[in-house]
C-alpha positions, 0 to 999 in steps of 0.5 A, spaced: 634 054 930 636 055 937 642 054 941 642 053 948 648 052 953 649 049 960 655 050 964 657 045 969 663 044 974 665 037 975 670 034 980 676 031 976 675 024 978 668 024 976 669 027 969 669 020 966 662 018 970 659 024 967 661 023 960 658 016 960 652 018 963 651 024 958 653 019 952 648 013 955 642 017 958 642 024 956 643 024 949 638 018 947 633 022 952 634 028 948 634 026 942 627 023 943 624 030 945 621 034 940 625 039 937 632 037 939 636 036 934 643 035 937 646 034 944 653 034 946 657 035 952 664 039 951 670 039 956 674 045 957 681 045 954 683 050 959 679 048 965 678 040 965 673 040 971 668 045 966 664 042 961 658 045 957 652 041 955 650 044 948 643 042 945 640 045 938 633 046 938 628 047 932 625 053 936 626 057 942 619 054 944 621 047 944 627 048 948 623 052 953 617 046 953 623 041 955 625 046 961 618 046 964 617 038 963 616 034 969 623 033 972 621 026 975 620 023 968 628 025 965 634 022 967 
């Protein structure tokens, strides 16, 4: 299993929109990608304007293939 983190800083007024986008678009898109086992958006406890997108993959190669995909076809 391979874990990938992406750090994001968000304006406080946009946090609800980001959460909604992640729930409605990003998670379903990732779950349709071969090898993606789990996706979650985690908001910082000490810094509420920071989030981490965490994904779990079957292999590092599948995560890398997702990173190389055609960005126009994704959310």
